[in-house]
C-alpha positions, 0 to 999 in steps of 0.5 A, spaced: 171 487 353 169 495 353 173 500 356 170 502 363 173 509 361 168 515 362 172 520 359 174 523 366 181 522 367 184 525 373 189 521 377 190 521 385 197 520 388 197 512 387 196 513 379 189 511 380 184 514 375 178 517 379 173 517 373 174 509 371 178 507 377 184 504 373 191 504 375 195 508 369 198 502 367 191 498 366 189 504 362 195 505 358 195 497 356 188 496 356 187 494 348 193 489 349 190 485 355 186 479 354 178 478 356 180 474 362 185 480 364 180 485 363 175 481 368 180 481 373 181 489 372 173 490 373 173 486 379 179 491 382 175 497 380 169 495 384 173 495 390 177 501 388 171 505 388 169 503 395 176 505 397 176 511 394 169 514 395 169 521 398 176 523 395 177 530 395 177 532 387 183 537 389 187 531 390 187 529 383 191 531 377 189 530 369 194 525 366 200 528 363 204 526 357 210 524 361 206 520 366 203 516 360 210 515 357 212 513 364 207 508 365 208 505 358 216 504 359 214 501 366 209 496 362 215 494 357 220 493 363 215 488 366 214 484 360 221 484 358 223 481 365 218 476 364 221 474 358 228 473 361 
């Protein structure tokens, strides 16, 4: 399934991209998810877009390398705990 990315990555305080409305962990892990998982995320995107409509642009920031690495580490920990 295609990524909803529109190449306008700016995160709000909850680490939701204001371009595609995915959480940073959903962005980082997108290519490793199944089509069923993508479908669930796409459903969440519509809800998030409605909830976040009108959010001021000055409350967002570009995704940093540190945030990306932190999200990757969080995903790895979740997967490791599921295997245990």
